[in-house]
Phi, psi and omega in degrees: 000138182239142179225134175227130195240156182291165189254140176234139183249153180293347178292343177265101184296323181298313181293322180298317180291320182293316189271334185231060170293126192074051193311151172279094183267102185232022183296141178244164179291143178252150178296153171058027175078010177296143181282124179289156179215184178220150170230126186222159180230143185218132176204156176236132182242132172262113179274123180297156176302134179092345177272122184239004178221129177231147174247120184244130182245141173232144181297144171287164179272131177284118183298338180280352174272349182139186186257141175264127180254339175194171178220138177235128179240121176240141179231122176255122188247125168248109184259134185234132167273104181290323183195133172214137184212156172222136177229128181284129179254001183265165183278357179240160179294147181223164175245130184238143172235140177245124177248115183260121181241128183219138174228127173254132186219134178241127177232154178163188187302138172082345183283128179291337176197169181298143166277119188218159175211138183231153176216143177230109188240140183252123171255134176117191004284153179242134176271117181252130178285174177300154181301136180251005177082354178258122184278131173085014177196172176097178183291348178269009188228141175222140179218153175238138180219146175051050179257117180275113181261326176249115183251091179054045174289126187249131174233141186226159171211134178255133181248114176227013177287124184299328181288347181258334187291338184301327185286355179264359175268142175147191180240018181247228181213162172251146188240133176241145178256128176247122184236135173249126172244115182221137177202169178239144167252127183251132172244115181228126191301327180275337178081359181246101186203165170245148179214160176206159178209143172219138184223156178213179183208155169243113190240127177252123177257129176237114189239114187229127172269134164272128187230161169243084184300136177083348179270099183251114180293147188287155171264112182258052175236113182237151174053045180286124180226153174233120184241131176282121182248351175199170181305326185244010186229147177225146176253124177260130181227143174203162176243148181223140176254120183262111182283115181294341181270356180290123183286352183239109174296165181208171173221164179260141173238123176279128182238145182231150177215149174263344181244358180079004181238310181263111182253150175225150181285137179241345179193154174237141182231125180289138174293153183069007177283345175251109185304325181268005179079011180255124184242151175208158177213134177263126179245133175246136186294333182059225179257027178280000176093169179264151178140206184273132175244134180250139181228150170208163178250125176260125177262114187248111177282158182294340178271009178093348180294139183229148170227156183231144175281178170294161179265132176243155181225157180206152177266126180228157173254159176298144183286141175280155174285153181285082181290138180208162175240147174263126182217129354283160178205111006295162184230159177270012179139340182282136173254104181242137182238130183242131177247139176243109176055039176288137187293345174106153178151182179259130185238155173246124177260129174236134180242129181239141176276182185293343178271002180084009180272137178282123182251349182201141170219134185205147176264142181230133174252124184211163173199151178067214177263125184203165178228135181231124171263112194255340183187174169233142183228159176283167184300146180150184179252132184227157173241128180254125178245125182243124184238128174285121184298324183286312185268343184063022174269146186229156170225151183230135174226156180260142178236133176250125175254121181285000000 
């Protein structure tokens, strides 16, 4: 079951009073004297008897509305034993005890550990008469119904770790899992009995962002360009101005997409890593196929706040594997590698013996048609693996040493 709930703002005094009597006051200080604020969501869910897993969604914070400094999640649980019963099946009187064990647990983004609450409740002892042959009633039967054991028990967790807040920015939602684990242990002196249990809950979720409204951290990505430098490679370049007075450090993340909508990170670059403020990244298509590639730069602050550059696109082809020949082969000990019109790049050579043990590793820089004598080996059978560092594509050939 999935739930997504409406939004309430602190600008509505009526709603704030109604929803947060004994308010969740979690405002944090904002830089440069900005007035802190809150954005919160509130809902109550009645879980039907027998339902033990719920998926609850809350909207992410739009970074263009301001900065998030913390998040507070509170869950108020009202737990109900809808029904629990024991029936004696033996011909003699018995004594029964019912032990009800229940754990409510919430897991999801940013939580250092589950938000949980547990209860262990004892019903009984009950004197049960001999079985009377009638199921669900009589002196041999005992039942409990609609018993509230948890009455709005509230557990909370505040998230202000900068490494966790980043996942709350965006235009989608964050998802939390709510799980109920409930069961009974029955103690009956005769050991011959039937039992059943059903449980439900009324759960209130209070999800509150601490915000700095209007405080929008700058985008320090200028003159972003993408230039095709080979059939399968593109050079991304941009300039950045690093404000020494900015209280929040940041880094750049290079992102790529094949459809212009769903982007994923392919590299991270620390700010101030370029003394002159000029940054670049070389991208190789690898085996991602030929066609249009979309790029953007994500500026990720340490507090999770993000900004994005414009999107640029370029046409690329899939990268070729680093084809090579071993010459001479068989050999009297020389390990020679020959390239014919290779487009160029930095390669890693690994040599393995017939037992699969690596006996040599070496880096090679090459372009065009070239020949490299890289080592001498004793007689035996070897496998040479050559990997392009940029594309991570490999080729393997066998070498025989006489």
